[in-house]
OpenMM code with the backbone's topology and positions (N, CA, C; nanometers):
from openmm import Vec3, app, unit

residues = "MET ASP ILE ASP LYS VAL ARG ALA LEU SER ASP THR GLU LEU GLU ASP ALA LEU ARG ASP ALA ARG GLN ASP LEU TRP GLN ALA ARG PHE ALA LEU SER THR ARG GLN LEU LYS ASP TYR SER THR ILE PRO ALA THR ARG ARG ARG ILE ALA ARG ILE LEU THR VAL ARG ARG GLU ARG ALA GLU ARG GLY GLU SER GLY GLN GLY ARG ALA LEU ALA ALA SER ARG GLY SER ALA ARG GLU GLY".split()
positions = [
    Vec3(3.6036, -5.9804, 2.9830),
    Vec3(3.5161, -6.0527, 3.0783),
    Vec3(3.5864, -6.1837, 3.0790),
    Vec3(3.5931, -6.2293, 3.2286),
    Vec3(3.6390, -6.3400, 3.2681),
    Vec3(3.5639, -6.4516, 3.2665),
    Vec3(3.6124, -6.5581, 3.2976),
    Vec3(3.5470, -6.6772, 3.2665),
    Vec3(3.4331, -6.7244, 3.3712),
    Vec3(3.4250, -6.6721, 3.4948),
    Vec3(3.3125, -6.6637, 3.5893),
    Vec3(3.2079, -6.5810, 3.5414),
    Vec3(3.2235, -6.4661, 3.4867),
    Vec3(3.1302, -6.3880, 3.4273),
    Vec3(3.0404, -6.4560, 3.3204),
    Vec3(3.1431, -6.5247, 3.2320),
    Vec3(3.0903, -6.5660, 3.1059),
    Vec3(2.9768, -6.6989, 3.1563),
    Vec3(3.0264, -6.7776, 3.2319),
    Vec3(2.9524, -6.8822, 3.3183),
    Vec3(2.8262, -6.8492, 3.3656),
    Vec3(2.8115, -6.7125, 3.4264),
    Vec3(2.6923, -6.6821, 3.4757),
    Vec3(2.5945, -6.6222, 3.3953),
    Vec3(2.6172, -6.6361, 3.2705),
    Vec3(2.5266, -6.5553, 3.1538),
    Vec3(2.4396, -6.6819, 3.1217),
    Vec3(2.3272, -6.6546, 3.0837),
    Vec3(2.2342, -6.7512, 3.0534),
    Vec3(2.2464, -6.7910, 2.8931),
    Vec3(2.1806, -6.8688, 2.8242),
    Vec3(2.2083, -6.9098, 2.7135),
    Vec3(2.1835, -6.8026, 2.5909),
    Vec3(2.0888, -6.7258, 2.6040),
    Vec3(2.0568, -6.6332, 2.5413),
    Vec3(2.1740, -6.5045, 2.5298),
    Vec3(2.1978, -6.4871, 2.6461),
    Vec3(2.2820, -6.4008, 2.6977),
    Vec3(2.4179, -6.4156, 2.6174),
    Vec3(2.4343, -6.5530, 2.6416),
    Vec3(2.5843, -6.5903, 2.5813),
    Vec3(2.5759, -6.6126, 2.4287),
    Vec3(2.4684, -6.6287, 2.3954),
    Vec3(2.4424, -6.6267, 2.2219),
    Vec3(2.4531, -6.4780, 2.1791),
    Vec3(2.4120, -6.3820, 2.2691),
    Vec3(2.4114, -6.2354, 2.2350),
    Vec3(2.5749, -6.1789, 2.2324),
    Vec3(2.6434, -6.2266, 2.3312),
    Vec3(2.7761, -6.2069, 2.3684),
    Vec3(2.8828, -6.2370, 2.2514),
    Vec3(2.8531, -6.3702, 2.2036),
    Vec3(2.9239, -6.4420, 2.1262),
    Vec3(2.9156, -6.3517, 1.9710),
    Vec3(2.7652, -6.3150, 1.9446),
    Vec3(2.7333, -6.2274, 1.8273),
    Vec3(2.8117, -6.1072, 1.8012),
    Vec3(2.8058, -6.0332, 1.9524),
    Vec3(2.8807, -5.9009, 1.9599),
    Vec3(3.0136, -5.9263, 1.9506),
    Vec3(3.0895, -6.0363, 1.9972),
    Vec3(3.2311, -6.0548, 2.0094),
    Vec3(3.2665, -6.0676, 1.8676),
    Vec3(3.2277, -6.1578, 1.7885),
    Vec3(3.2463, -6.1921, 1.6537),
    Vec3(3.2389, -6.0623, 1.5553),
    Vec3(3.1289, -5.9696, 1.6147),
    Vec3(3.1166, -5.8308, 1.5282),
    Vec3(3.2306, -5.7500, 1.5432),
    Vec3(3.3067, -5.7388, 1.6781),
    Vec3(3.3941, -5.6560, 1.7613),
    Vec3(3.5145, -5.7181, 1.6677),
    Vec3(3.5336, -5.8448, 1.6680),
    Vec3(3.6594, -5.8957, 1.5914),
    Vec3(3.6764, -5.8401, 1.4564),
    Vec3(3.5417, -5.8550, 1.3752),
    Vec3(3.5359, -5.8204, 1.2418),
    Vec3(3.5750, -5.6766, 1.2279),
    Vec3(3.5406, -5.5978, 1.3002),
    Vec3(3.5507, -5.4544, 1.2990),
    Vec3(3.6844, -5.4231, 1.3436),
    Vec3(3.7538, -5.4916, 1.4211),
    Vec3(3.8931, -5.4681, 1.4636),
    Vec3(3.9698, -5.5002, 1.3247),
    Vec3(3.9718, -5.6582, 1.2684),
    Vec3(4.0315, -5.6744, 1.1786),
    Vec3(3.9883, -5.5691, 1.0350),
    Vec3(3.8829, -5.5296, 1.0323),
    Vec3(3.8850, -5.4023, 0.9288),
    Vec3(3.9636, -5.2911, 0.9464),
    Vec3(3.9358, -5.2517, 1.0351),
    Vec3(4.0281, -5.1372, 1.1275),
    Vec3(4.1861, -5.1516, 1.1021),
    Vec3(4.2092, -5.2618, 1.1333),
    Vec3(4.3641, -5.2959, 1.1199),
    Vec3(4.4132, -5.3049, 0.9598),
    Vec3(4.3335, -5.3319, 0.8513),
    Vec3(4.3635, -5.3600, 0.7453),
    Vec3(4.3459, -5.1998, 0.6803),
    Vec3(4.2779, -5.1388, 0.6956),
    Vec3(4.2456, -4.9972, 0.6868),
    Vec3(4.3543, -4.9053, 0.7549),
    Vec3(4.4245, -4.9546, 0.8364),
    Vec3(4.5291, -4.8847, 0.9293),
    Vec3(4.4547, -4.7678, 1.0079),
    Vec3(4.3504, -4.8210, 1.0522),
    Vec3(4.2889, -4.7072, 1.1448),
    Vec3(4.2938, -4.7733, 1.3223),
    Vec3(4.3183, -4.9060, 1.3356),
    Vec3(4.3502, -4.9492, 1.4389),
    Vec3(4.4520, -4.9085, 1.5513),
    Vec3(4.4214, -4.8457, 1.6601),
    Vec3(4.5051, -4.8037, 1.7141),
    Vec3(4.5930, -4.8885, 1.7974),
    Vec3(4.4925, -4.9642, 1.8910),
    Vec3(4.5301, -5.0462, 1.9806),
    Vec3(4.5099, -5.1768, 1.9416),
    Vec3(4.6435, -5.2556, 1.9143),
    Vec3(4.6376, -5.3776, 1.8398),
    Vec3(4.5986, -5.5011, 1.9492),
    Vec3(4.6241, -5.4601, 2.0614),
    Vec3(4.5561, -5.5764, 2.1793),
    Vec3(4.4257, -5.5945, 2.1645),
    Vec3(4.3413, -5.5510, 2.1004),
    Vec3(4.1858, -5.5583, 2.1097),
    Vec3(4.1735, -5.6984, 2.0357),
    Vec3(4.2407, -5.7125, 1.9190),
    Vec3(4.2398, -5.8389, 1.8424),
    Vec3(4.2617, -5.9643, 1.9460),
    Vec3(4.3668, -5.9828, 1.9820),
    Vec3(4.4063, -6.1224, 2.0680),
    Vec3(4.2836, -6.1021, 2.1853),
    Vec3(4.2526, -6.0093, 2.2429),
    Vec3(4.1594, -6.0150, 2.3588),
    Vec3(4.0227, -6.0640, 2.3248),
    Vec3(3.9893, -5.9925, 2.1932),
    Vec3(3.8498, -6.0456, 2.1368),
    Vec3(3.8603, -6.1623, 2.1107),
    Vec3(3.9553, -6.2305, 2.0791),
    Vec3(3.9785, -6.3681, 2.0314),
    Vec3(3.9272, -6.4876, 2.1582),
    Vec3(4.0325, -6.4002, 2.2558),
    Vec3(4.0123, -6.4981, 2.3855),
    Vec3(3.8942, -6.4828, 2.4298),
    Vec3(3.8012, -6.3643, 2.4321),
    Vec3(3.6723, -6.3535, 2.4692),
    Vec3(3.5857, -6.4554, 2.3986),
    Vec3(3.6023, -6.4919, 2.2886),
    Vec3(3.5456, -6.5700, 2.2062),
    Vec3(3.5284, -6.6915, 2.2245),
    Vec3(3.6728, -6.7174, 2.2482),
    Vec3(3.6926, -6.8530, 2.3026),
    Vec3(3.6293, -6.9035, 2.4518),
    Vec3(3.6392, -6.8200, 2.5276),
    Vec3(3.5897, -6.8283, 2.6680),
    Vec3(3.4160, -6.8786, 2.6499),
    Vec3(3.3872, -6.7815, 2.5462),
    Vec3(3.2283, -6.8097, 2.5294),
    Vec3(3.2115, -6.9541, 2.4683),
    Vec3(3.2830, -6.9943, 2.3778),
    Vec3(3.2720, -7.1343, 2.2796),
    Vec3(3.2832, -7.2244, 2.3908),
    Vec3(3.3898, -7.2107, 2.5083),
    Vec3(3.4145, -7.3104, 2.5987),
    Vec3(3.3061, -7.3201, 2.6810),
    Vec3(3.2598, -7.2393, 2.7387),
    Vec3(3.1236, -7.2682, 2.7966),
    Vec3(3.0019, -7.3182, 2.7313),
    Vec3(2.9933, -7.2843, 2.6200),
    Vec3(2.8645, -7.3325, 2.5209),
    Vec3(2.8939, -7.4710, 2.5139),
    Vec3(3.0138, -7.5388, 2.5008),
    Vec3(3.0728, -7.6724, 2.4760),
    Vec3(3.0409, -7.7435, 2.5870),
    Vec3(3.0870, -7.6594, 2.7048),
    Vec3(3.0788, -7.7136, 2.8275),
    Vec3(2.9276, -7.7760, 2.8916),
    Vec3(2.8376, -7.6806, 2.8679),
    Vec3(2.6979, -7.6668, 2.8733),
    Vec3(2.6384, -7.7912, 2.7724),
    Vec3(2.6863, -7.7873, 2.6678),
    Vec3(2.6346, -7.8911, 2.5773),
    Vec3(2.6628, -8.0471, 2.6404),
    Vec3(2.7947, -8.0744, 2.6787),
    Vec3(2.8221, -8.1876, 2.7199),
    Vec3(2.7665, -8.2361, 2.8435),
    Vec3(2.6967, -8.1128, 2.9158),
    Vec3(2.6431, -8.1656, 3.0546),
    Vec3(2.5065, -8.1607, 3.0161),
    Vec3(2.4350, -8.0999, 2.8972),
    Vec3(2.2935, -8.1174, 2.8750),
    Vec3(2.2333, -8.0142, 2.9771),
    Vec3(2.2935, -7.9274, 3.0275),
    Vec3(2.2334, -7.8232, 3.1029),
    Vec3(2.2017, -7.6758, 3.0346),
    Vec3(2.1062, -7.6082, 3.0521),
    Vec3(2.0702, -7.4978, 2.9995),
    Vec3(2.1416, -7.3674, 3.0917),
    Vec3(2.1604, -7.2643, 3.0174),
    Vec3(2.2078, -7.1525, 3.1015),
    Vec3(2.0962, -7.1004, 3.1811),
    Vec3(1.9863, -7.1082, 3.1911),
    Vec3(1.8603, -7.0278, 3.2236),
    Vec3(1.8895, -7.0666, 3.3870),
    Vec3(1.8972, -7.1939, 3.4283),
    Vec3(1.8968, -7.2311, 3.5507),
    Vec3(2.0339, -7.1906, 3.6060),
    Vec3(2.1642, -7.2062, 3.5212),
    Vec3(2.2845, -7.1764, 3.5707),
    Vec3(2.2888, -7.0357, 3.6214),
    Vec3(2.2409, -6.9509, 3.5181),
    Vec3(2.2203, -6.8054, 3.5698),
    Vec3(2.1284, -6.7527, 3.7063),
    Vec3(2.0441, -6.8427, 3.7131),
    Vec3(1.9548, -6.7986, 3.8339),
    Vec3(2.0378, -6.8661, 3.9454),
    Vec3(2.0996, -6.9506, 3.9350),
    Vec3(2.1649, -7.0061, 4.0562),
    Vec3(2.3048, -6.9445, 4.1105),
    Vec3(2.3297, -6.8698, 3.9790),
    Vec3(2.4597, -6.7863, 4.0164),
    Vec3(2.3923, -6.6365, 4.0953),
    Vec3(2.3099, -6.6009, 4.0296),
    Vec3(2.2535, -6.4728, 4.0846),
    Vec3(2.1771, -6.4979, 4.2374),
    Vec3(2.1523, -6.6262, 4.2493),
    Vec3(2.1022, -6.6431, 4.3997),
    Vec3(2.2084, -6.6617, 4.4935),
    Vec3(2.3295, -6.6925, 4.4415),
    Vec3(2.4419, -6.7357, 4.5461),
    Vec3(2.5252, -6.5940, 4.5605),
    Vec3(2.5144, -6.5064, 4.4509),
    Vec3(2.5901, -6.3935, 4.4969),
    Vec3(2.4891, -6.2850, 4.6029),
    Vec3(2.3588, -6.3257, 4.5871),
    Vec3(2.2665, -6.2391, 4.6328),
    Vec3(2.2647, -6.2841, 4.8080),
    Vec3(2.3062, -6.4164, 4.8402),
    Vec3(2.3634, -6.4692, 4.9635),
    Vec3(2.4597, -6.4042, 5.0252),
    Vec3(2.5602, -6.4269, 4.9242),
    Vec3(2.6959, -6.3833, 4.9863),
    Vec3(2.7042, -6.2115, 5.0201),
    Vec3(2.6165, -6.1352, 4.9403),
    Vec3(2.6379, -6.0011, 4.9675),
    Vec3(2.5328, -5.9260, 5.0516),
] * unit.nanometer
topology = app.Topology()
chain = topology.addChain("A")
for resn in residues:
    res = topology.addResidue(resn, chain)
    for name in ("N", "CA", "C"):
        topology.addAtom(name, app.Element.getBySymbol(name[0]), res)
């Protein structure tokens, strides 16, 4: 998930994505410790996904904006382009 897609999420979707990413990271680390993880690149990729989500959360907190309006504006913009 790239940064533009993360920025298009609403606040609740962002929280859900963060929860899912943290769960994925925990599962990957557990699989690594039990030697069941086949694709080691999932760990750094998941860490980057978490960092992107946290960055967007921090940006919104600094601006004091909610993701609801941001997601709505993004969806309207994409509807006009397509």
